[in-house]
C-alpha angles and dihedrals in degrees: 000000000000123000108292139187088253090064089082102040115125131227117259127226090259087072100029098049093065089044090056091047090051092048103032091166090061145263114285100197142022106182092181101052129150134170093273095053118120095190094105097201120174089244124030121189117205131199115259117291111282096031117122110274095018122113116265099200105137091212092063117077140175102279138174115258094259089055099042118140117225105232117217105178132088093044095307125118128197090250092060098061153305116266126208123196098227139111107268089237096048097078137052102255093214091054095058099046119079095217137093116258138294090060123183122244131185111200128191098170127195106285091222093059114016095143100087092050091047090051090048092053091046093052094046090046093052089051091050091237102114132030105205142184119196136182111209138161118268104255108158097169095058126099094233091054095048093045103037113015097046088049096046119122089249142340135194121225099211120229093220138022114270117253097218121197127247115187087345094305126108113258114238121217102022100179096192132088113222137205131204110226126199128200108184145080106257094090098152093055092043090054094046094049100040103039088089088072099050147295113340115215121194 
């Protein structure tokens, strides 16, 4: 798929609230952040400057973690996280989070190209380095789905299509079914928390 408007839609509370219940201590990483995101992870990774959804402040540049500027505009405050202007796949996720593995990651990847993010979560999960929850489109004919979603620790077949957010407002007419995917080891808790959203498959 080509880049689409849906690439920059944000997750609604219907999805994020169970994530926060599941990880009450917080989310370490959001590798697909933008200014409209309500994830509130400790570290948010933006697309490169100039990409849709990324900040455009000329005073903020793509910096190494030790030089990162804490960004306080657009509803964010320094206490809510450090943001890096980099593609979410361009960095080692462990290297930019100041926490011992396994770190937690919430991932709402671009709908036009979720595969690389799904594969990254799968690889980190197998290594025991990242516990991740993703929301991705149902795409059963794709290689990334067959290799990495079917073999995930668990997934939730959602009872209803997700009303994603665009500029804080629910998107009307989402034509895609979605699934919540889990790479981690706490299957019992995942099932208990997320079964409110649909059928949990392990």
